[in-house]
C-alpha positions in Angstrom: 0.0 0.0 0.0 1.3 3.4 -0.9 2.0 6.0 1.7 -0.6 8.2 0.1 -3.3 5.7 1.0 -2.3 5.8 4.7 -2.4 9.6 5.2 -5.5 10.6 7.2 -6.6 14.0 8.4 -7.8 14.3 12.0 -11.4 14.3 10.8 -10.8 11.3 8.6 -9.3 9.3 11.4 -12.2 10.2 13.8 -14.8 9.2 11.3 -12.9 6.0 10.4 -12.6 5.1 14.1 -16.4 5.8 14.6 -17.2 3.3 11.8 -16.9 -0.3 12.7 -15.9 -3.4 10.6 -18.6 -5.5 12.3 -21.6 -3.2 12.7 -23.2 -1.1 10.0 -23.7 2.4 11.2 -25.6 5.4 9.9 -23.9 8.7 9.1 -25.8 10.2 12.0 -24.4 7.7 14.5 -20.9 8.0 13.0 -21.1 11.8 13.3 -22.2 11.5 16.9 -19.3 9.2 17.8 -16.8 11.3 15.7 -18.0 14.6 17.2 -19.2 16.2 14.0 -22.5 16.8 12.1 -24.1 14.0 10.1 -23.6 15.8 6.8 -19.9 16.3 7.6 -19.6 12.6 8.5 -21.4 11.6 5.3 -19.1 13.7 3.1 -16.0 12.2 4.9 -17.4 8.7 4.4 -17.8 9.3 0.7 -14.2 10.5 0.5 -13.0 7.5 2.5 -15.1 5.1 0.2 -13.1 6.4 -2.8 -9.9 5.3 -1.0 -11.5 1.9 -0.1 -11.3 2.6 3.6 -15.1 2.2 4.2 -17.9 0.6 2.2 -21.6 1.2 2.2 -24.1 -1.6 2.4 -25.8 -0.7 -0.9 -29.2 0.0 0.7 -31.1 3.2 1.3 -30.6 4.8 3.7 -27.0 3.8 3.6 -25.1 2.2 6.5 -21.3 2.1 6.6 -18.6 -0.5 7.5 -14.9 0.0 7.9 -12.9 -2.2 5.5 -9.7 -4.1 6.3 -7.8 -1.4 4.4 -9.4 1.1 6.8 -8.2 -0.9 9.8 -4.6 -0.8 8.3 -4.8 2.9 7.7 -5.9 3.5 11.4 -2.8 1.6 12.6 -0.8 4.4 11.0 -2.9 7.3 12.0 -1.9 9.6 14.9 
């Protein structure tokens, strides 16, 4: 994995930590846990999805899961 894929901003890391690899969570719940608004969490989740660090469940309303790659990125996050 390239170094670029491991760089996380503070907000990215908080949102990624608030998502869980075992439990699907809504953007509202993730925002609550990350200390930000739901719309900010959703925007961040979409950015993280492009980097394959989270995935959505494909349903509406969407629920989110952290991927294995997301777990690896968190290991390198401050």
